[in-house]
mmCIF file of the N, C-alpha and C atoms, coordinates in Angstrom:
data_MODEL
# 
_entry.id   MODEL 
# 
loop_
_atom_site.group_PDB 
_atom_site.id 
_atom_site.type_symbol 
_atom_site.label_atom_id 
_atom_site.label_alt_id 
_atom_site.label_comp_id 
_atom_site.label_asym_id 
_atom_site.label_entity_id 
_atom_site.label_seq_id 
_atom_site.pdbx_PDB_ins_code 
_atom_site.Cartn_x 
_atom_site.Cartn_y 
_atom_site.Cartn_z 
_atom_site.occupancy 
_atom_site.B_iso_or_equiv 
_atom_site.pdbx_formal_charge 
_atom_site.auth_seq_id 
_atom_site.auth_comp_id 
_atom_site.auth_asym_id 
_atom_site.auth_atom_id 
_atom_site.pdbx_PDB_model_num 
ATOM 1   N N  . GLY A 1 1  ? 0.811   -1.175 0.000  1.00 0.00 ? 1  GLY A N  1 
ATOM 2   C CA . GLY A 1 1  ? 0.000   0.000  0.000  1.00 0.00 ? 1  GLY A CA 1 
ATOM 3   C C  . GLY A 1 1  ? 0.858   1.242  0.000  1.00 0.00 ? 1  GLY A C  1 
ATOM 4   N N  . SER A 1 2  ? 0.201   2.345  0.095  1.00 0.00 ? 2  SER A N  1 
ATOM 5   C CA . SER A 1 2  ? 0.889   3.630  0.109  1.00 0.00 ? 2  SER A CA 1 
ATOM 6   C C  . SER A 1 2  ? 0.901   4.205  1.523  1.00 0.00 ? 2  SER A C  1 
ATOM 7   N N  . ALA A 1 3  ? 1.891   5.016  1.787  1.00 0.00 ? 3  ALA A N  1 
ATOM 8   C CA . ALA A 1 3  ? 2.009   5.667  3.087  1.00 0.00 ? 3  ALA A CA 1 
ATOM 9   C C  . ALA A 1 3  ? 1.047   6.849  3.140  1.00 0.00 ? 3  ALA A C  1 
ATOM 10  N N  . SER A 1 4  ? 0.538   7.122  4.329  1.00 0.00 ? 4  SER A N  1 
ATOM 11  C CA . SER A 1 4  ? -0.313  8.296  4.506  1.00 0.00 ? 4  SER A CA 1 
ATOM 12  C C  . SER A 1 4  ? 0.100   9.006  5.791  1.00 0.00 ? 4  SER A C  1 
ATOM 13  N N  . THR A 1 5  ? -0.243  10.248 5.874  1.00 0.00 ? 5  THR A N  1 
ATOM 14  C CA . THR A 1 5  ? 0.113   11.065 7.023  1.00 0.00 ? 5  THR A CA 1 
ATOM 15  C C  . THR A 1 5  ? -1.149  11.662 7.612  1.00 0.00 ? 5  THR A C  1 
ATOM 16  N N  . ILE A 1 6  ? -1.218  11.678 8.928  1.00 0.00 ? 6  ILE A N  1 
ATOM 17  C CA . ILE A 1 6  ? -2.321  12.330 9.611  1.00 0.00 ? 6  ILE A CA 1 
ATOM 18  C C  . ILE A 1 6  ? -1.743  13.453 10.448 1.00 0.00 ? 6  ILE A C  1 
ATOM 19  N N  . TRP A 1 7  ? -2.447  14.541 10.551 1.00 0.00 ? 7  TRP A N  1 
ATOM 20  C CA . TRP A 1 7  ? -1.945  15.719 11.235 1.00 0.00 ? 7  TRP A CA 1 
ATOM 21  C C  . TRP A 1 7  ? -2.844  16.046 12.420 1.00 0.00 ? 7  TRP A C  1 
ATOM 22  N N  . TYR A 1 8  ? -2.257  16.150 13.597 1.00 0.00 ? 8  TYR A N  1 
ATOM 23  C CA . TYR A 1 8  ? -2.975  16.542 14.805 1.00 0.00 ? 8  TYR A CA 1 
ATOM 24  C C  . TYR A 1 8  ? -2.370  17.837 15.338 1.00 0.00 ? 8  TYR A C  1 
ATOM 25  N N  . PRO A 1 9  ? -3.097  18.928 15.336 1.00 0.00 ? 9  PRO A N  1 
ATOM 26  C CA . PRO A 1 9  ? -2.546  20.159 15.878 1.00 0.00 ? 9  PRO A CA 1 
ATOM 27  C C  . PRO A 1 9  ? -2.347  20.060 17.396 1.00 0.00 ? 9  PRO A C  1 
ATOM 28  N N  . ALA A 1 10 ? -1.330  20.722 17.899 1.00 0.00 ? 10 ALA A N  1 
ATOM 29  C CA . ALA A 1 10 ? -1.069  20.759 19.345 1.00 0.00 ? 10 ALA A CA 1 
ATOM 30  C C  . ALA A 1 10 ? -1.990  21.813 19.952 1.00 0.00 ? 10 ALA A C  1 
ATOM 31  N N  . SER A 1 11 ? -3.222  21.426 20.169 1.00 0.00 ? 11 SER A N  1 
ATOM 32  C CA . SER A 1 11 ? -4.281  22.363 20.538 1.00 0.00 ? 11 SER A CA 1 
ATOM 33  C C  . SER A 1 11 ? -4.414  22.597 22.032 1.00 0.00 ? 11 SER A C  1 
ATOM 34  N N  . GLY A 1 12 ? -3.652  21.872 22.854 1.00 0.00 ? 12 GLY A N  1 
ATOM 35  C CA . GLY A 1 12 ? -3.768  22.055 24.304 1.00 0.00 ? 12 GLY A CA 1 
ATOM 36  C C  . GLY A 1 12 ? -5.080  21.504 24.829 1.00 0.00 ? 12 GLY A C  1 
ATOM 37  N N  . CYS A 1 13 ? -5.558  22.076 25.933 1.00 0.00 ? 13 CYS A N  1 
ATOM 38  C CA . CYS A 1 13 ? -6.826  21.624 26.517 1.00 0.00 ? 13 CYS A CA 1 
ATOM 39  C C  . CYS A 1 13 ? -7.391  22.711 27.415 1.00 0.00 ? 13 CYS A C  1 
ATOM 40  N N  . ARG A 1 14 ? -8.611  22.497 27.862 1.00 0.00 ? 14 ARG A N  1 
ATOM 41  C CA . ARG A 1 14 ? -9.215  23.349 28.888 1.00 0.00 ? 14 ARG A CA 1 
ATOM 42  C C  . ARG A 1 14 ? -9.237  22.530 30.171 1.00 0.00 ? 14 ARG A C  1 
ATOM 43  N N  . TYR A 1 15 ? -8.609  23.062 31.217 1.00 0.00 ? 15 TYR A N  1 
ATOM 44  C CA . TYR A 1 15 ? -8.506  22.335 32.482 1.00 0.00 ? 15 TYR A CA 1 
ATOM 45  C C  . TYR A 1 15 ? -9.855  22.263 33.196 1.00 0.00 ? 15 TYR A C  1 
ATOM 46  N N  . GLY A 1 16 ? -10.190 21.067 33.667 1.00 0.00 ? 16 GLY A N  1 
ATOM 47  C CA . GLY A 1 16 ? -11.476 20.848 34.310 1.00 0.00 ? 16 GLY A CA 1 
ATOM 48  C C  . GLY A 1 16 ? -11.602 21.489 35.678 1.00 0.00 ? 16 GLY A C  1 
ATOM 49  N N  . TYR A 1 17 ? -10.493 21.688 36.374 1.00 0.00 ? 17 TYR A N  1 
ATOM 50  C CA . TYR A 1 17 ? -10.587 22.190 37.740 1.00 0.00 ? 17 TYR A CA 1 
ATOM 51  C C  . TYR A 1 17 ? -10.811 23.689 37.817 1.00 0.00 ? 17 TYR A C  1 
ATOM 52  N N  . ASP A 1 18 ? -10.441 24.458 36.778 1.00 0.00 ? 18 ASP A N  1 
ATOM 53  C CA . ASP A 1 18 ? -10.686 25.902 36.841 1.00 0.00 ? 18 ASP A CA 1 
ATOM 54  C C  . ASP A 1 18 ? -11.104 26.521 35.506 1.00 0.00 ? 18 ASP A C  1 
ATOM 55  N N  . GLY A 1 19 ? -11.177 25.725 34.449 1.00 0.00 ? 19 GLY A N  1 
ATOM 56  C CA . GLY A 1 19 ? -11.609 26.220 33.152 1.00 0.00 ? 19 GLY A CA 1 
ATOM 57  C C  . GLY A 1 19 ? -10.558 26.971 32.363 1.00 0.00 ? 19 GLY A C  1 
ATOM 58  N N  . SER A 1 20 ? -9.335  27.071 32.889 1.00 0.00 ? 20 SER A N  1 
ATOM 59  C CA . SER A 1 20 ? -8.291  27.798 32.162 1.00 0.00 ? 20 SER A CA 1 
ATOM 60  C C  . SER A 1 20 ? -7.770  26.972 30.991 1.00 0.00 ? 20 SER A C  1 
ATOM 61  N N  . LEU A 1 21 ? -7.132  27.652 30.046 1.00 0.00 ? 21 LEU A N  1 
ATOM 62  C CA . LEU A 1 21 ? -6.547  26.991 28.892 1.00 0.00 ? 21 LEU A CA 1 
ATOM 63  C C  . LEU A 1 21 ? -5.084  26.703 29.163 1.00 0.00 ? 21 LEU A C  1 
ATOM 64  N N  . GLY A 1 22 ? -4.593  25.564 28.672 1.00 0.00 ? 22 GLY A N  1 
ATOM 65  C CA . GLY A 1 22 ? -3.192  25.226 28.872 1.00 0.00 ? 22 GLY A CA 1 
ATOM 66  C C  . GLY A 1 22 ? -2.656  24.390 27.736 1.00 0.00 ? 22 GLY A C  1 
ATOM 67  N N  . GLY A 1 23 ? -1.348  24.320 27.663 1.00 0.00 ? 23 GLY A N  1 
ATOM 68  C CA . GLY A 1 23 ? -0.694  23.444 26.695 1.00 0.00 ? 23 GLY A CA 1 
ATOM 69  C C  . GLY A 1 23 ? -0.562  23.989 25.306 1.00 0.00 ? 23 GLY A C  1 
ATOM 70  N N  . PHE A 1 24 ? -0.573  25.283 25.157 1.00 0.00 ? 24 PHE A N  1 
ATOM 71  C CA . PHE A 1 24 ? -0.396  25.864 23.833 1.00 0.00 ? 24 PHE A CA 1 
ATOM 72  C C  . PHE A 1 24 ? 0.747   26.872 23.909 1.00 0.00 ? 24 PHE A C  1 
ATOM 73  N N  . GLY A 1 25 ? 1.118   27.446 22.794 1.00 0.00 ? 25 GLY A N  1 
ATOM 74  C CA . GLY A 1 25 ? 2.211   28.417 22.799 1.00 0.00 ? 25 GLY A CA 1 
ATOM 75  C C  . GLY A 1 25 ? 3.564   27.747 22.678 1.00 0.00 ? 25 GLY A C  1 
ATOM 76  N N  . ASP A 1 26 ? 4.543   28.236 23.422 1.00 0.00 ? 26 ASP A N  1 
ATOM 77  C CA . ASP A 1 26 ? 5.916   27.767 23.301 1.00 0.00 ? 26 ASP A CA 1 
ATOM 78  C C  . ASP A 1 26 ? 6.095   26.293 23.638 1.00 0.00 ? 26 ASP A C  1 
ATOM 79  N N  . TYR A 1 27 ? 5.299   25.741 24.538 1.00 0.00 ? 27 TYR A N  1 
ATOM 80  C CA . TYR A 1 27 ? 5.462   24.347 24.945 1.00 0.00 ? 27 TYR A CA 1 
ATOM 81  C C  . TYR A 1 27 ? 4.266   23.512 24.512 1.00 0.00 ? 27 TYR A C  1 
ATOM 82  N N  . GLY A 1 28 ? 3.725   23.803 23.355 1.00 0.00 ? 28 GLY A N  1 
ATOM 83  C CA . GLY A 1 28 ? 2.494   23.195 22.887 1.00 0.00 ? 28 GLY A CA 1 
ATOM 84  C C  . GLY A 1 28 ? 2.434   21.680 22.987 1.00 0.00 ? 28 GLY A C  1 
ATOM 85  N N  . TYR A 1 29 ? 1.291   21.188 23.365 1.00 0.00 ? 29 TYR A N  1 
ATOM 86  C CA . TYR A 1 29 ? 1.034   19.763 23.355 1.00 0.00 ? 29 TYR A CA 1 
ATOM 87  C C  . TYR A 1 29 ? -0.387  19.510 22.897 1.00 0.00 ? 29 TYR A C  1 
ATOM 88  N N  . GLY A 1 30 ? -0.666  18.287 22.595 1.00 0.00 ? 30 GLY A N  1 
ATOM 89  C CA . GLY A 1 30 ? -1.998  17.904 22.166 1.00 0.00 ? 30 GLY A CA 1 
ATOM 90  C C  . GLY A 1 30 ? -2.579  16.864 23.106 1.00 0.00 ? 30 GLY A C  1 
ATOM 91  N N  . ARG A 1 31 ? -3.861  16.966 23.347 1.00 0.00 ? 31 ARG A N  1 
ATOM 92  C CA . ARG A 1 31 ? -4.594  15.967 24.127 1.00 0.00 ? 31 ARG A CA 1 
ATOM 93  C C  . ARG A 1 31 ? -5.878  15.675 23.371 1.00 0.00 ? 31 ARG A C  1 
ATOM 94  N N  . TYR A 1 32 ? -6.036  14.431 22.950 1.00 0.00 ? 32 TYR A N  1 
ATOM 95  C CA . TYR A 1 32 ? -7.202  14.024 22.174 1.00 0.00 ? 32 TYR A CA 1 
ATOM 96  C C  . TYR A 1 32 ? -7.903  12.880 22.877 1.00 0.00 ? 32 TYR A C  1 
ATOM 97  N N  . TRP A 1 33 ? -9.202  13.030 23.075 1.00 0.00 ? 33 TRP A N  1 
ATOM 98  C CA . TRP A 1 33 ? -9.975  11.975 23.730 1.00 0.00 ? 33 TRP A CA 1 
ATOM 99  C C  . TRP A 1 33 ? -9.931  10.688 22.914 1.00 0.00 ? 33 TRP A C  1 
ATOM 100 N N  . SER A 1 34 ? -9.880  9.582  23.634 1.00 0.00 ? 34 SER A N  1 
ATOM 101 C CA . SER A 1 34 ? -10.053 8.258  23.054 1.00 0.00 ? 34 SER A CA 1 
ATOM 102 C C  . SER A 1 34 ? -11.535 7.911  23.157 1.00 0.00 ? 34 SER A C  1 
ATOM 103 N N  . SER A 1 35 ? -11.963 6.882  22.505 1.00 0.00 ? 35 SER A N  1 
ATOM 104 C CA . SER A 1 35 ? -13.345 6.420  22.663 1.00 0.00 ? 35 SER A CA 1 
ATOM 105 C C  . SER A 1 35 ? -13.477 5.467  23.855 1.00 0.00 ? 35 SER A C  1 
ATOM 106 N N  . THR A 1 36 ? -12.382 5.200  24.556 1.00 0.00 ? 36 THR A N  1 
ATOM 107 C CA . THR A 1 36 ? -12.375 4.252  25.667 1.00 0.00 ? 36 THR A CA 1 
ATOM 108 C C  . THR A 1 36 ? -12.608 4.951  26.999 1.00 0.00 ? 36 THR A C  1 
ATOM 109 N N  . VAL A 1 37 ? -13.608 4.478  27.726 1.00 0.00 ? 37 VAL A N  1 
ATOM 110 C CA . VAL A 1 37 ? -13.946 5.021  29.039 1.00 0.00 ? 37 VAL A CA 1 
ATOM 111 C C  . VAL A 1 37 ? -13.291 4.162  30.109 1.00 0.00 ? 37 VAL A C  1 
ATOM 112 N N  . LEU A 1 38 ? -12.725 4.802  31.137 1.00 0.00 ? 38 LEU A N  1 
ATOM 113 C CA . LEU A 1 38 ? -12.118 4.068  32.244 1.00 0.00 ? 38 LEU A CA 1 
ATOM 114 C C  . LEU A 1 38 ? -13.168 3.700  33.288 1.00 0.00 ? 38 LEU A C  1 
ATOM 115 N N  . ASN A 1 39 ? -13.970 4.672  33.702 1.00 0.00 ? 39 ASN A N  1 
ATOM 116 C CA . ASN A 1 39 ? -15.049 4.461  34.671 1.00 0.00 ? 39 ASN A CA 1 
ATOM 117 C C  . ASN A 1 39 ? -16.061 5.588  34.500 1.00 0.00 ? 39 ASN A C  1 
ATOM 118 N N  . SER A 1 40 ? -16.979 5.752  35.434 1.00 0.00 ? 40 SER A N  1 
ATOM 119 C CA . SER A 1 40 ? -18.031 6.754  35.269 1.00 0.00 ? 40 SER A CA 1 
ATOM 120 C C  . SER A 1 40 ? -17.507 8.187  35.300 1.00 0.00 ? 40 SER A C  1 
ATOM 121 N N  . SER A 1 41 ? -16.318 8.405  35.843 1.00 0.00 ? 41 SER A N  1 
ATOM 122 C CA . SER A 1 41 ? -15.767 9.760  35.940 1.00 0.00 ? 41 SER A CA 1 
ATOM 123 C C  . SER A 1 41 ? -14.615 10.045 34.985 1.00 0.00 ? 41 SER A C  1 
ATOM 124 N N  . ASN A 1 42 ? -13.898 9.019  34.548 1.00 0.00 ? 42 ASN A N  1 
ATOM 125 C CA . ASN A 1 42 ? -12.667 9.211  33.780 1.00 0.00 ? 42 ASN A CA 1 
ATOM 126 C C  . ASN A 1 42 ? -12.704 8.507  32.430 1.00 0.00 ? 42 ASN A C  1 
ATOM 127 N N  . ALA A 1 43 ? -11.931 9.053  31.493 1.00 0.00 ? 43 ALA A N  1 
ATOM 128 C CA . ALA A 1 43 ? -11.782 8.456  30.167 1.00 0.00 ? 43 ALA A CA 1 
ATOM 129 C C  . ALA A 1 43 ? -10.328 8.589  29.736 1.00 0.00 ? 43 ALA A C  1 
ATOM 130 N N  . TYR A 1 44 ? -9.948  7.801  28.740 1.00 0.00 ? 44 TYR A N  1 
ATOM 131 C CA . TYR A 1 44 ? -8.575  7.817  28.245 1.00 0.00 ? 44 TYR A CA 1 
ATOM 132 C C  . TYR A 1 44 ? -8.393  8.897  27.182 1.00 0.00 ? 44 TYR A C  1 
ATOM 133 N N  . TYR A 1 45 ? -7.166  9.377  27.082 1.00 0.00 ? 45 TYR A N  1 
ATOM 134 C CA . TYR A 1 45 ? -6.804  10.308 26.023 1.00 0.00 ? 45 TYR A CA 1 
ATOM 135 C C  . TYR A 1 45 ? -5.380  10.038 25.570 1.00 0.00 ? 45 TYR A C  1 
ATOM 136 N N  . VAL A 1 46 ? -5.072  10.487 24.367 1.00 0.00 ? 46 VAL A N  1 
ATOM 137 C CA . VAL A 1 46 ? -3.717  10.407 23.821 1.00 0.00 ? 46 VAL A CA 1 
ATOM 138 C C  . VAL A 1 46 ? -3.066  11.766 24.047 1.00 0.00 ? 46 VAL A C  1 
ATOM 139 N N  . TYR A 1 47 ? -1.846  11.742 24.571 1.00 0.00 ? 47 TYR A N  1 
ATOM 140 C CA . TYR A 1 47 ? -1.091  12.964 24.828 1.00 0.00 ? 47 TYR A CA 1 
ATOM 141 C C  . TYR A 1 47 ? 0.151   12.962 23.953 1.00 0.00 ? 47 TYR A C  1 
ATOM 142 N N  . PHE A 1 48 ? 0.519   14.103 23.409 1.00 0.00 ? 48 PHE A N  1 
ATOM 143 C CA . PHE A 1 48 ? 1.785   14.196 22.687 1.00 0.00 ? 48 PHE A CA 1 
ATOM 144 C C  . PHE A 1 48 ? 2.355   15.601 22.806 1.00 0.00 ? 48 PHE A C  1 
ATOM 145 N N  . ASN A 1 49 ? 3.669   15.679 22.688 1.00 0.00 ? 49 ASN A N  1 
ATOM 146 C CA . ASN A 1 49 ? 4.366   16.957 22.568 1.00 0.00 ? 49 ASN A CA 1 
ATOM 147 C C  . ASN A 1 49 ? 5.465   16.786 21.532 1.00 0.00 ? 49 ASN A C  1 
ATOM 148 N N  . SER A 1 50 ? 6.419   17.685 21.482 1.00 0.00 ? 50 SER A N  1 
ATOM 149 C CA . SER A 1 50 ? 7.431   17.629 20.424 1.00 0.00 ? 50 SER A CA 1 
ATOM 150 C C  . SER A 1 50 ? 8.411   16.477 20.571 1.00 0.00 ? 50 SER A C  1 
ATOM 151 N N  . THR A 1 51 ? 8.424   15.802 21.727 1.00 0.00 ? 51 THR A N  1 
ATOM 152 C CA . THR A 1 51 ? 9.398   14.725 21.928 1.00 0.00 ? 51 THR A CA 1 
ATOM 153 C C  . THR A 1 51 ? 8.803   13.376 22.288 1.00 0.00 ? 51 THR A C  1 
ATOM 154 N N  . SER A 1 52 ? 7.508   13.299 22.607 1.00 0.00 ? 52 SER A N  1 
ATOM 155 C CA . SER A 1 52 ? 6.956   12.016 23.048 1.00 0.00 ? 52 SER A CA 1 
ATOM 156 C C  . SER A 1 52 ? 5.467   11.900 22.747 1.00 0.00 ? 52 SER A C  1 
ATOM 157 N N  . VAL A 1 53 ? 4.994   10.647 22.815 1.00 0.00 ? 53 VAL A N  1 
ATOM 158 C CA . VAL A 1 53 ? 3.573   10.334 22.659 1.00 0.00 ? 53 VAL A CA 1 
ATOM 159 C C  . VAL A 1 53 ? 3.179   9.408  23.795 1.00 0.00 ? 53 VAL A C  1 
ATOM 160 N N  . GLY A 1 54 ? 2.106   9.744  24.491 1.00 0.00 ? 54 GLY A N  1 
ATOM 161 C CA . GLY A 1 54 ? 1.574   8.895  25.552 1.00 0.00 ? 54 GLY A CA 1 
ATOM 162 C C  . GLY A 1 54 ? 0.214   8.371  25.141 1.00 0.00 ? 54 GLY A C  1 
ATOM 163 N N  . PRO A 1 55 ? 0.112   7.096  24.797 1.00 0.00 ? 55 PRO A N  1 
ATOM 164 C CA . PRO A 1 55 ? -1.120  6.587  24.207 1.00 0.00 ? 55 PRO A CA 1 
ATOM 165 C C  . PRO A 1 55 ? -2.226  6.213  25.190 1.00 0.00 ? 55 PRO A C  1 
ATOM 166 N N  . ALA A 1 56 ? -1.964  6.218  26.487 1.00 0.00 ? 56 ALA A N  1 
ATOM 167 C CA . ALA A 1 56 ? -2.999  5.696  27.394 1.00 0.00 ? 56 ALA A CA 1 
ATOM 168 C C  . ALA A 1 56 ? -3.062  6.455  28.721 1.00 0.00 ? 56 ALA A C  1 
ATOM 169 N N  . TYR A 1 57 ? -3.133  7.765  28.669 1.00 0.00 ? 57 TYR A N  1 
ATOM 170 C CA . TYR A 1 57 ? -3.361  8.547  29.878 1.00 0.00 ? 57 TYR A CA 1 
ATOM 171 C C  . TYR A 1 57 ? -4.856  8.578  30.151 1.00 0.00 ? 57 TYR A C  1 
ATOM 172 N N  . ASN A 1 58 ? -5.242  8.914  31.380 1.00 0.00 ? 58 ASN A N  1 
ATOM 173 C CA . ASN A 1 58 ? -6.663  9.105  31.660 1.00 0.00 ? 58 ASN A CA 1 
ATOM 174 C C  . ASN A 1 58 ? -6.844  10.291 32.586 1.00 0.00 ? 58 ASN A C  1 
ATOM 175 N N  . THR A 1 59 ? -8.002  10.912 32.487 1.00 0.00 ? 59 THR A N  1 
ATOM 176 C CA . THR A 1 59 ? -8.331  12.057 33.323 1.00 0.00 ? 59 THR A CA 1 
ATOM 177 C C  . THR A 1 59 ? -9.840  12.165 33.450 1.00 0.00 ? 59 THR A C  1 
ATOM 178 N N  . ASN A 1 60 ? -10.276 13.081 34.296 1.00 0.00 ? 60 ASN A N  1 
ATOM 179 C CA . ASN A 1 60 ? -11.695 13.306 34.502 1.00 0.00 ? 60 ASN A CA 1 
ATOM 180 C C  . ASN A 1 60 ? -12.338 13.823 33.217 1.00 0.00 ? 60 ASN A C  1 
ATOM 181 N N  . LYS A 1 61 ? -13.548 13.392 32.983 1.00 0.00 ? 61 LYS A N  1 
ATOM 182 C CA . LYS A 1 61 ? -14.254 13.762 31.756 1.00 0.00 ? 61 LYS A CA 1 
ATOM 183 C C  . LYS A 1 61 ? -14.589 15.244 31.672 1.00 0.00 ? 61 LYS A C  1 
ATOM 184 N N  . CYS A 1 62 ? -14.403 15.990 32.769 1.00 0.00 ? 62 CYS A N  1 
ATOM 185 C CA . CYS A 1 62 ? -14.700 17.416 32.733 1.00 0.00 ? 62 CYS A CA 1 
ATOM 186 C C  . CYS A 1 62 ? -13.611 18.219 32.025 1.00 0.00 ? 62 CYS A C  1 
ATOM 187 N N  . PHE A 1 63 ? -12.467 17.600 31.705 1.00 0.00 ? 63 PHE A N  1 
ATOM 188 C CA . PHE A 1 63 ? -11.414 18.296 30.970 1.00 0.00 ? 63 PHE A CA 1 
ATOM 189 C C  . PHE A 1 63 ? -11.841 18.488 29.520 1.00 0.00 ? 63 PHE A C  1 
ATOM 190 N N  . GLY A 1 64 ? -11.447 19.591 28.949 1.00 0.00 ? 64 GLY A N  1 
ATOM 191 C CA . GLY A 1 64 ? -11.790 19.907 27.561 1.00 0.00 ? 64 GLY A CA 1 
ATOM 192 C C  . GLY A 1 64 ? -10.697 19.497 26.608 1.00 0.00 ? 64 GLY A C  1 
ATOM 193 N N  . ASN A 1 65 ? -10.548 18.213 26.382 1.00 0.00 ? 65 ASN A N  1 
ATOM 194 C CA . ASN A 1 65 ? -9.592  17.722 25.387 1.00 0.00 ? 65 ASN A CA 1 
ATOM 195 C C  . ASN A 1 65 ? -10.224 17.791 24.010 1.00 0.00 ? 65 ASN A C  1 
ATOM 196 N N  . SER A 1 66 ? -9.396  17.768 22.994 1.00 0.00 ? 66 SER A N  1 
ATOM 197 C CA . SER A 1 66 ? -9.887  17.811 21.619 1.00 0.00 ? 66 SER A CA 1 
ATOM 198 C C  . SER A 1 66 ? -10.461 16.460 21.203 1.00 0.00 ? 66 SER A C  1 
ATOM 199 N N  . VAL A 1 67 ? -11.247 16.502 20.133 1.00 0.00 ? 67 VAL A N  1 
ATOM 200 C CA . VAL A 1 67 ? -11.823 15.284 19.552 1.00 0.00 ? 67 VAL A CA 1 
ATOM 201 C C  . VAL A 1 67 ? -11.496 15.296 18.070 1.00 0.00 ? 67 VAL A C  1 
ATOM 202 N N  . ARG A 1 68 ? -11.071 14.158 17.563 1.00 0.00 ? 68 ARG A N  1 
ATOM 203 C CA . ARG A 1 68 ? -10.761 14.045 16.139 1.00 0.00 ? 68 ARG A CA 1 
ATOM 204 C C  . ARG A 1 68 ? -11.459 12.806 15.599 1.00 0.00 ? 68 ARG A C  1 
ATOM 205 N N  . CYS A 1 69 ? -12.417 12.991 14.728 1.00 0.00 ? 69 CYS A N  1 
ATOM 206 C CA . CYS A 1 69 ? -13.141 11.859 14.152 1.00 0.00 ? 69 CYS A CA 1 
ATOM 207 C C  . CYS A 1 69 ? -12.232 11.136 13.162 1.00 0.00 ? 69 CYS A C  1 
ATOM 208 N N  . MET A 1 70 ? -12.319 9.823  13.185 1.00 0.00 ? 70 MET A N  1 
ATOM 209 C CA . MET A 1 70 ? -11.514 9.007  12.288 1.00 0.00 ? 70 MET A CA 1 
ATOM 210 C C  . MET A 1 70 ? -12.377 7.886  11.700 1.00 0.00 ? 70 MET A C  1 
ATOM 211 N N  . ILE A 1 71 ? -12.045 7.463  10.516 1.00 0.00 ? 71 ILE A N  1 
ATOM 212 C CA . ILE A 1 71 ? -12.711 6.337  9.876  1.00 0.00 ? 71 ILE A CA 1 
ATOM 213 C C  . ILE A 1 71 ? -11.718 5.196  9.847  1.00 0.00 ? 71 ILE A C  1 
ATOM 214 N N  . GLU A 1 72 ? -12.133 4.041  10.341 1.00 0.00 ? 72 GLU A N  1 
ATOM 215 C CA . GLU A 1 72 ? -11.253 2.884  10.276 1.00 0.00 ? 72 GLU A CA 1 
ATOM 216 C C  . GLU A 1 72 ? -11.283 2.315  8.866  1.00 0.00 ? 72 GLU A C  1 
ATOM 217 N N  . PRO A 1 73 ? -10.114 1.910  8.379  1.00 0.00 ? 73 PRO A N  1 
ATOM 218 C CA . PRO A 1 73 ? -10.061 1.371  7.000  1.00 0.00 ? 73 PRO A CA 1 
ATOM 219 C C  . PRO A 1 73 ? -10.765 0.029  6.895  1.00 0.00 ? 73 PRO A C  1 
# 
């Protein structure tokens, strides 16, 4: 097959504990919700920055992480 590239902007997030914005600017990172729920209060998300990717973090659902729709091949 052919190679493809997907692009995720480092959009940061809105913090659930005070509603402030974080993770953008000089130290930008991305946080994208997964479709996997941990329990009634928490869900998983993918975290990345310029040097690493964390595929299985979890946090309270009140955080404003980004959502990216994807189609499975």
